[in-house]
Biopython code that builds the backbone (N, CA, C, O; Angstrom):
import numpy as np
from Bio.PDB.StructureBuilder import StructureBuilder

atoms = [
    (1, "MET", "N", (235.256, -15.347, 14.326)),
    (1, "MET", "CA", (235.985, -14.722, 13.241)),
    (1, "MET", "C", (237.448, -14.652, 13.657)),
    (1, "MET", "O", (237.762, -14.181, 14.750)),
    (2, "ASN", "N", (238.333, -15.113, 12.800)),
    (2, "ASN", "CA", (239.746, -15.063, 13.155)),
    (2, "ASN", "C", (240.377, -13.751, 12.671)),
    (2, "ASN", "O", (239.775, -13.018, 11.885)),
    (3, "SER", "N", (241.575, -13.468, 13.141)),
    (3, "SER", "CA", (242.217, -12.185, 12.853)),
    (3, "SER", "C", (242.570, -12.018, 11.376)),
    (3, "SER", "O", (242.585, -10.893, 10.876)),
    (4, "ILE", "N", (242.851, -13.097, 10.680)),
    (4, "ILE", "CA", (243.173, -12.999, 9.248)),
    (4, "ILE", "C", (241.937, -12.582, 8.456)),
    (4, "ILE", "O", (242.018, -11.715, 7.586)),
    (5, "GLU", "N", (240.796, -13.195, 8.754)),
    (5, "GLU", "CA", (239.544, -12.801, 8.092)),
    (5, "GLU", "C", (239.208, -11.336, 8.367)),
    (5, "GLU", "O", (238.816, -10.599, 7.463)),
    (6, "LEU", "N", (239.366, -10.931, 9.610)),
    (6, "LEU", "CA", (239.096, -9.549, 9.988)),
    (6, "LEU", "C", (240.012, -8.582, 9.256)),
    (6, "LEU", "O", (239.550, -7.585, 8.702)),
    (7, "ARG", "N", (241.294, -8.867, 9.250)),
    (7, "ARG", "CA", (242.275, -7.999, 8.592)),
    (7, "ARG", "C", (241.997, -7.893, 7.092)),
    (7, "ARG", "O", (242.075, -6.802, 6.527)),
    (8, "ASN", "N", (241.677, -9.002, 6.449)),
    (8, "ASN", "CA", (241.372, -8.979, 5.016)),
    (8, "ASN", "C", (240.122, -8.165, 4.716)),
    (8, "ASN", "O", (240.084, -7.423, 3.735)),
    (9, "ALA", "N", (239.106, -8.298, 5.548)),
    (9, "ALA", "CA", (237.868, -7.540, 5.341)),
    (9, "ALA", "C", (238.104, -6.045, 5.513)),
    (9, "ALA", "O", (237.598, -5.241, 4.731)),
    (10, "ILE", "N", (238.866, -5.674, 6.527)),
    (10, "ILE", "CA", (239.141, -4.262, 6.772)),
    (10, "ILE", "C", (239.949, -3.667, 5.625)),
    (10, "ILE", "O", (239.710, -2.531, 5.216)),
    (11, "ARG", "N", (240.889, -4.420, 5.115)),
    (11, "ARG", "CA", (241.708, -3.921, 4.006)),
    (11, "ARG", "C", (240.895, -3.708, 2.734)),
    (11, "ARG", "O", (241.123, -2.746, 2.001)),
    (12, "SER", "N", (239.949, -4.604, 2.473)),
    (12, "SER", "CA", (239.226, -4.519, 1.210)),
    (12, "SER", "C", (238.050, -3.554, 1.259)),
    (12, "SER", "O", (237.782, -2.887, 0.260)),
    (13, "LYS", "N", (237.340, -3.451, 2.372)),
    (13, "LYS", "CA", (236.219, -2.540, 2.595)),
    (13, "LYS", "C", (234.980, -2.894, 1.776)),
    (13, "LYS", "O", (233.862, -2.630, 2.219)),
    (14, "PHE", "N", (235.150, -3.475, 0.613)),
    (14, "PHE", "CA", (234.037, -3.890, -0.237)),
    (14, "PHE", "C", (234.175, -5.378, -0.558)),
    (14, "PHE", "O", (235.286, -5.893, -0.686)),
    (15, "ALA", "N", (233.044, -6.059, -0.685)),
    (15, "ALA", "CA", (233.050, -7.494, -0.980)),
    (15, "ALA", "C", (233.510, -7.746, -2.413)),
    (15, "ALA", "O", (233.249, -6.960, -3.324)),
    (16, "TRP", "N", (234.201, -8.868, -2.574)),
    (16, "TRP", "CA", (234.634, -9.255, -3.908)),
    (16, "TRP", "C", (234.142, -10.659, -4.182)),
    (16, "TRP", "O", (234.369, -11.541, -3.353)),
    (17, "PRO", "N", (233.486, -10.917, -5.289)),
    (17, "PRO", "CA", (233.152, -9.990, -6.365)),
    (17, "PRO", "C", (231.898, -9.187, -6.024)),
    (17, "PRO", "O", (231.165, -9.536, -5.098)),
    (18, "GLY", "N", (231.664, -8.155, -6.745)),
    (18, "GLY", "CA", (230.445, -7.365, -6.611)),
    (18, "GLY", "C", (230.650, -5.964, -6.095)),
    (18, "GLY", "O", (229.902, -5.059, -6.466)),
    (19, "GLY", "N", (231.639, -5.755, -5.252)),
    (19, "GLY", "CA", (231.895, -4.422, -4.723)),
    (19, "GLY", "C", (230.853, -3.939, -3.736)),
    (19, "GLY", "O", (230.650, -2.733, -3.597)),
    (20, "TYR", "N", (230.180, -4.864, -3.040)),
    (20, "TYR", "CA", (229.149, -4.478, -2.081)),
    (20, "TYR", "C", (229.770, -3.932, -0.802)),
    (20, "TYR", "O", (230.798, -4.440, -0.355)),
    (21, "PRO", "N", (229.162, -2.900, -0.202)),
    (21, "PRO", "CA", (229.716, -2.289, 1.010)),
    (21, "PRO", "C", (229.583, -3.221, 2.218)),
    (21, "PRO", "O", (228.507, -3.759, 2.482)),
    (22, "MET", "N", (230.677, -3.402, 2.939)),
    (22, "MET", "CA", (230.694, -4.288, 4.097)),
    (22, "MET", "C", (230.801, -3.485, 5.387)),
    (22, "MET", "O", (231.178, -2.314, 5.381)),
    (23, "PHE", "N", (230.460, -4.141, 6.486)),
    (23, "PHE", "CA", (230.642, -3.583, 7.822)),
    (23, "PHE", "C", (230.922, -4.730, 8.781)),
    (23, "PHE", "O", (230.668, -5.892, 8.464)),
    (24, "VAL", "N", (231.443, -4.402, 9.946)),
    (24, "VAL", "CA", (231.746, -5.404, 10.962)),
    (24, "VAL", "C", (230.575, -5.458, 11.933)),
    (24, "VAL", "O", (230.149, -4.427, 12.452)),
    (25, "THR", "N", (230.055, -6.649, 12.178)),
    (25, "THR", "CA", (229.024, -6.844, 13.192)),
    (25, "THR", "C", (229.736, -7.173, 14.498)),
    (25, "THR", "O", (230.514, -8.124, 14.571)),
    (26, "MET", "N", (229.463, -6.385, 15.516)),
    (26, "MET", "CA", (230.121, -6.577, 16.805)),
    (26, "MET", "C", (229.338, -7.571, 17.650)),
    (26, "MET", "O", (228.184, -7.869, 17.340)),
    (27, "ILE", "N", (229.944, -8.085, 18.706)),
    (27, "ILE", "CA", (229.350, -9.117, 19.550)),
    (27, "ILE", "C", (228.054, -8.634, 20.199)),
    (27, "ILE", "O", (227.188, -9.444, 20.531)),
    (28, "ASP", "N", (227.917, -7.320, 20.381)),
    (28, "ASP", "CA", (226.696, -6.780, 20.991)),
    (28, "ASP", "C", (225.622, -6.448, 19.957)),
    (28, "ASP", "O", (224.587, -5.878, 20.301)),
    (29, "GLY", "N", (225.864, -6.805, 18.682)),
    (29, "GLY", "CA", (224.881, -6.608, 17.636)),
    (29, "GLY", "C", (224.985, -5.288, 16.893)),
    (29, "GLY", "O", (224.235, -5.053, 15.946)),
    (30, "GLU", "N", (225.892, -4.433, 17.301)),
    (30, "GLU", "CA", (226.060, -3.137, 16.654)),
    (30, "GLU", "C", (226.845, -3.281, 15.351)),
    (30, "GLU", "O", (227.560, -4.261, 15.143)),
    (31, "ALA", "N", (226.696, -2.285, 14.485)),
    (31, "ALA", "CA", (227.411, -2.255, 13.202)),
    (31, "ALA", "C", (228.552, -1.252, 13.288)),
    (31, "ALA", "O", (228.363, -0.136, 13.770)),
    (32, "LEU", "N", (229.722, -1.637, 12.828)),
    (32, "LEU", "CA", (230.904, -0.778, 12.830)),
    (32, "LEU", "C", (231.377, -0.626, 11.393)),
    (32, "LEU", "O", (231.632, -1.619, 10.712)),
    (33, "CYS", "N", (231.495, 0.626, 10.926)),
    (33, "CYS", "CA", (231.937, 0.844, 9.549)),
    (33, "CYS", "C", (233.398, 0.425, 9.388)),
    (33, "CYS", "O", (234.139, 0.342, 10.368)),
    (34, "MET", "N", (233.794, 0.169, 8.181)),
    (34, "MET", "CA", (235.152, -0.306, 7.913)),
    (34, "MET", "C", (236.204, 0.762, 8.200)),
    (34, "MET", "O", (237.333, 0.426, 8.556)),
    (35, "ASP", "N", (235.860, 2.032, 8.055)),
    (35, "ASP", "CA", (236.820, 3.087, 8.381)),
    (35, "ASP", "C", (237.136, 3.077, 9.873)),
    (35, "ASP", "O", (238.301, 3.168, 10.260)),
    (36, "CYS", "N", (236.108, 2.966, 10.713)),
    (36, "CYS", "CA", (236.328, 2.904, 12.166)),
    (36, "CYS", "C", (237.022, 1.604, 12.555)),
    (36, "CYS", "O", (237.850, 1.593, 13.466)),
    (37, "ALA", "N", (236.694, 0.510, 11.874)),
    (37, "ALA", "CA", (237.355, -0.760, 12.150)),
    (37, "ALA", "C", (238.850, -0.662, 11.847)),
    (37, "ALA", "O", (239.671, -1.238, 12.561)),
    (38, "ARG", "N", (239.197, 0.064, 10.796)),
    (38, "ARG", "CA", (240.608, 0.255, 10.451)),
    (38, "ARG", "C", (241.317, 1.086, 11.530)),
    (38, "ARG", "O", (242.424, 0.747, 11.947)),
    (39, "VAL", "N", (240.689, 2.152, 11.971)),
    (39, "VAL", "CA", (241.282, 3.030, 12.986)),
    (39, "VAL", "C", (241.409, 2.313, 14.331)),
    (39, "VAL", "O", (242.410, 2.476, 15.028)),
    (40, "GLU", "N", (240.408, 1.527, 14.694)),
    (40, "GLU", "CA", (240.369, 0.864, 16.003)),
    (40, "GLU", "C", (240.784, -0.603, 15.929)),
    (40, "GLU", "O", (240.389, -1.405, 16.774)),
    (41, "TYR", "N", (241.574, -0.951, 14.927)),
    (41, "TYR", "CA", (241.942, -2.352, 14.720)),
    (41, "TYR", "C", (242.613, -2.968, 15.949)),
    (41, "TYR", "O", (242.337, -4.121, 16.282)),
    (42, "ARG", "N", (243.469, -2.239, 16.615)),
    (42, "ARG", "CA", (244.166, -2.799, 17.789)),
    (42, "ARG", "C", (243.189, -3.190, 18.896)),
    (42, "ARG", "O", (243.324, -4.251, 19.505)),
    (43, "GLN", "N", (242.201, -2.325, 19.152)),
    (43, "GLN", "CA", (241.183, -2.635, 20.161)),
    (43, "GLN", "C", (240.404, -3.888, 19.769)),
    (43, "GLN", "O", (240.166, -4.767, 20.597)),
    (44, "ILE", "N", (240.014, -3.959, 18.507)),
    (44, "ILE", "CA", (239.224, -5.087, 18.017)),
    (44, "ILE", "C", (240.036, -6.375, 18.061)),
    (44, "ILE", "O", (239.530, -7.408, 18.501)),
    (45, "ALA", "N", (241.275, -6.329, 17.617)),
    (45, "ALA", "CA", (242.134, -7.522, 17.603)),
    (45, "ALA", "C", (242.397, -8.016, 19.023)),
    (45, "ALA", "O", (242.391, -9.222, 19.270)),
    (46, "ARG", "N", (242.628, -7.094, 19.956)),
    (46, "ARG", "CA", (242.865, -7.488, 21.351)),
    (46, "ARG", "C", (241.636, -8.162, 21.947)),
    (46, "ARG", "O", (241.757, -9.181, 22.628)),
    (47, "ALA", "N", (240.465, -7.605, 21.699)),
    (47, "ALA", "CA", (239.222, -8.199, 22.204)),
    (47, "ALA", "C", (238.963, -9.557, 21.558)),
    (47, "ALA", "O", (238.463, -10.472, 22.212)),
    (48, "ASN", "N", (239.299, -9.688, 20.291)),
    (48, "ASN", "CA", (239.092, -10.945, 19.570)),
    (48, "ASN", "C", (240.038, -12.036, 20.070)),
    (48, "ASN", "O", (239.618, -13.175, 20.279)),
    (49, "ARG", "N", (241.301, -11.695, 20.261)),
    (49, "ARG", "CA", (242.283, -12.674, 20.753)),
    (49, "ARG", "C", (241.969, -13.134, 22.166)),
    (49, "ARG", "O", (242.108, -14.313, 22.488)),
    (50, "GLY", "N", (241.545, -12.200, 23.005)),
    (50, "GLY", "CA", (241.296, -12.528, 24.401)),
    (50, "GLY", "C", (239.896, -13.027, 24.687)),
    (50, "GLY", "O", (239.537, -13.252, 25.843)),
    (51, "ASN", "N", (239.092, -13.205, 23.631)),
    (51, "ASN", "CA", (237.694, -13.605, 23.800)),
    (51, "ASN", "C", (236.973, -12.722, 24.808)),
    (51, "ASN", "O", (236.158, -13.200, 25.597)),
    (52, "LEU", "N", (237.280, -11.424, 24.774)),
    (52, "LEU", "CA", (236.638, -10.470, 25.668)),
    (52, "LEU", "C", (235.200, -10.237, 25.240)),
    (52, "LEU", "O", (234.893, -10.258, 24.048)),
    (53, "ARG", "N", (234.334, -10.018, 26.188)),
    (53, "ARG", "CA", (232.927, -9.776, 25.902)),
    (53, "ARG", "C", (232.617, -8.280, 25.955)),
    (53, "ARG", "O", (231.486, -7.889, 26.246)),
    (54, "ASP", "N", (233.608, -7.455, 25.677)),
    (54, "ASP", "CA", (233.352, -6.025, 25.643)),
    (54, "ASP", "C", (232.803, -5.637, 24.270)),
    (54, "ASP", "O", (232.643, -6.502, 23.410)),
    (55, "GLY", "N", (232.521, -4.392, 24.057)),
    (55, "GLY", "CA", (231.916, -3.941, 22.815)),
    (55, "GLY", "C", (232.825, -3.985, 21.602)),
    (55, "GLY", "O", (232.366, -3.722, 20.490)),
    (56, "TRP", "N", (234.109, -4.313, 21.779)),
    (56, "TRP", "CA", (235.051, -4.309, 20.662)),
    (56, "TRP", "C", (235.218, -5.672, 20.009)),
    (56, "TRP", "O", (235.931, -5.781, 19.012)),
    (57, "ARG", "N", (234.598, -6.693, 20.526)),
    (57, "ARG", "CA", (234.783, -8.024, 19.942)),
    (57, "ARG", "C", (233.920, -8.182, 18.690)),
    (57, "ARG", "O", (232.709, -7.969, 18.748)),
    (58, "PRO", "N", (234.532, -8.557, 17.551)),
    (58, "PRO", "CA", (233.764, -8.717, 16.319)),
    (58, "PRO", "C", (233.066, -10.068, 16.259)),
    (58, "PRO", "O", (233.607, -11.085, 16.693)),
    (59, "GLU", "N", (231.880, -10.060, 15.724)),
    (59, "GLU", "CA", (231.131, -11.292, 15.506)),
    (59, "GLU", "C", (231.354, -11.798, 14.090)),
    (59, "GLU", "O", (231.437, -13.005, 13.860)),
    (60, "GLY", "N", (231.451, -10.873, 13.145)),
    (60, "GLY", "CA", (231.650, -11.241, 11.756)),
    (60, "GLY", "C", (231.577, -10.023, 10.857)),
    (60, "GLY", "O", (231.463, -8.894, 11.332)),
    (61, "VAL", "N", (231.642, -10.254, 9.581)),
    (61, "VAL", "CA", (231.560, -9.194, 8.580)),
    (61, "VAL", "C", (230.313, -9.460, 7.752)),
    (61, "VAL", "O", (230.024, -10.602, 7.395)),
    (62, "ASP", "N", (229.584, -8.406, 7.451)),
    (62, "ASP", "CA", (228.346, -8.561, 6.696)),
    (62, "ASP", "C", (228.281, -7.488, 5.612)),
    (62, "ASP", "O", (229.070, -6.544, 5.605)),
    (63, "ILE", "N", (227.330, -7.651, 4.701)),
    (63, "ILE", "CA", (227.091, -6.681, 3.629)),
    (63, "ILE", "C", (225.790, -5.955, 3.926)),
    (63, "ILE", "O", (224.790, -6.578, 4.281)),
    (64, "ASN", "N", (225.806, -4.651, 3.781)),
    (64, "ASN", "CA", (224.585, -3.871, 3.946)),
    (64, "ASN", "C", (223.842, -3.870, 2.612)),
    (64, "ASN", "O", (224.130, -3.063, 1.729)),
    (65, "TRP", "N", (222.902, -4.766, 2.482)),
    (65, "TRP", "CA", (222.177, -4.899, 1.225)),
    (65, "TRP", "C", (221.189, -3.761, 1.009)),
    (65, "TRP", "O", (221.261, -3.075, -0.011)),
    (66, "GLU", "N", (220.253, -3.540, 1.962)),
    (66, "GLU", "CA", (219.166, -2.601, 1.710)),
    (66, "GLU", "C", (218.817, -1.685, 2.866)),
    (66, "GLU", "O", (217.811, -0.980, 2.785)),
    (67, "ASP", "N", (219.584, -1.658, 3.922)),
    (67, "ASP", "CA", (219.247, -0.828, 5.083)),
    (67, "ASP", "C", (219.786, 0.584, 4.889)),
    (67, "ASP", "O", (220.971, 0.837, 5.108)),
    (68, "SER", "N", (218.925, 1.490, 4.484)),
    (68, "SER", "CA", (219.360, 2.869, 4.228)),
    (68, "SER", "C", (219.545, 3.663, 5.517)),
    (68, "SER", "O", (220.041, 4.789, 5.478)),
    (69, "GLU", "N", (219.157, 3.097, 6.660)),
    (69, "GLU", "CA", (219.280, 3.774, 7.951)),
    (69, "GLU", "C", (220.413, 3.213, 8.818)),
    (69, "GLU", "O", (220.581, 3.648, 9.958)),
    (70, "LEU", "N", (221.179, 2.272, 8.309)),
    (70, "LEU", "CA", (222.239, 1.648, 9.094)),
    (70, "LEU", "C", (223.376, 2.634, 9.321)),
    (70, "LEU", "O", (223.931, 3.190, 8.373)),
    (71, "CYS", "N", (223.721, 2.847, 10.606)),
    (71, "CYS", "CA", (224.784, 3.789, 10.963)),
    (71, "CYS", "C", (225.837, 3.087, 11.808)),
    (71, "CYS", "O", (225.551, 2.105, 12.494)),
    (72, "CYS", "N", (227.038, 3.596, 11.747)),
    (72, "CYS", "CA", (228.154, 3.074, 12.530)),
    (72, "CYS", "C", (227.934, 3.406, 14.002)),
    (72, "CYS", "O", (227.549, 4.525, 14.340)),
    (73, "CYS", "N", (228.175, 2.446, 14.865)),
    (73, "CYS", "CA", (227.993, 2.647, 16.301)),
    (73, "CYS", "C", (229.109, 3.497, 16.902)),
    (73, "CYS", "O", (228.964, 3.990, 18.021)),
    (74, "HIS", "N", (230.194, 3.674, 16.202)),
    (74, "HIS", "CA", (231.331, 4.420, 16.741)),
    (74, "HIS", "C", (231.337, 5.878, 16.280)),
    (74, "HIS", "O", (231.459, 6.788, 17.100)),
    (75, "CYS", "N", (231.206, 6.097, 14.990)),
    (75, "CYS", "CA", (231.283, 7.474, 14.474)),
    (75, "CYS", "C", (229.910, 8.067, 14.148)),
    (75, "CYS", "O", (229.781, 9.282, 14.002)),
    (76, "GLY", "N", (228.889, 7.220, 14.033)),
    (76, "GLY", "CA", (227.545, 7.688, 13.743)),
    (76, "GLY", "C", (227.262, 7.954, 12.276)),
    (76, "GLY", "O", (226.150, 8.345, 11.923)),
    (77, "GLU", "N", (228.243, 7.751, 11.420)),
    (77, "GLU", "CA", (228.053, 7.962, 9.980)),
    (77, "GLU", "C", (227.231, 6.831, 9.381)),
    (77, "GLU", "O", (227.270, 5.697, 9.858)),
    (78, "ARG", "N", (226.492, 7.154, 8.333)),
    (78, "ARG", "CA", (225.692, 6.168, 7.621)),
    (78, "ARG", "C", (226.604, 5.175, 6.897)),
    (78, "ARG", "O", (227.595, 5.564, 6.280)),
    (79, "ILE", "N", (226.258, 3.902, 6.982)),
    (79, "ILE", "CA", (226.994, 2.853, 6.278)),
    (79, "ILE", "C", (226.296, 2.664, 4.939)),
    (79, "ILE", "O", (225.100, 2.376, 4.892)),
    (80, "GLU", "N", (227.028, 2.824, 3.872)),
    (80, "GLU", "CA", (226.493, 2.734, 2.513)),
    (80, "GLU", "C", (225.775, 1.391, 2.305)),
    (80, "GLU", "O", (226.224, 0.349, 2.784)),
    (81, "SER", "N", (224.665, 1.444, 1.588)),
    (81, "SER", "CA", (223.935, 0.213, 1.267)),
    (81, "SER", "C", (224.113, -0.118, -0.217)),
    (81, "SER", "O", (224.407, 0.756, -1.032)),
    (82, "ALA", "N", (223.930, -1.375, -0.540)),
    (82, "ALA", "CA", (224.111, -1.815, -1.917)),
    (82, "ALA", "C", (222.967, -1.378, -2.823)),
    (82, "ALA", "O", (223.195, -0.996, -3.971)),
    (83, "TYR", "N", (221.735, -1.434, -2.313)),
    (83, "TYR", "CA", (220.586, -1.206, -3.172)),
    (83, "TYR", "C", (219.605, -0.144, -2.692)),
    (83, "TYR", "O", (218.783, 0.300, -3.493)),
    (84, "ALA", "N", (219.638, 0.282, -1.463)),
    (84, "ALA", "CA", (218.604, 1.177, -0.933)),
    (84, "ALA", "C", (219.076, 2.604, -0.763)),
    (84, "ALA", "O", (218.910, 3.179, 0.313)),
    (85, "ASP", "N", (219.654, 3.186, -1.781)),
    (85, "ASP", "CA", (220.094, 4.573, -1.652)),
    (85, "ASP", "C", (219.063, 5.452, -2.181)),
    (85, "ASP", "O", (219.227, 6.672, -2.172)),
]
sb = StructureBuilder()
sb.init_structure("model")
sb.init_model(0)
sb.init_chain("A")
sb.init_seg("    ")
for serial, (resi, resn, name, xyz) in enumerate(atoms, 1):
    if name == "N":
        sb.init_residue(resn, " ", resi, " ")
    sb.init_atom(name, np.array(xyz, "f"), 0.0, 1.0, " ", f" {name:<3s}", serial, name[0])
structure = sb.get_structure()
């Protein structure tokens, strides 16, 4: 994932079209909510640029379709789902 894709996803927070809730999938498989991704953008961008294998490197952006138990690995808050509320 390049920095432009990451920055655009963080800015929008929801997928277009459709308005589905998105989250960042980290290299270790954890889910990071877009609010935490916005706050920790510098850490994430540094890990992404340096190809670091620490917990801050993003793998990609995904949509939470139906997982009503998906929580952010950083703040612990529930990540909104599109259909399973």
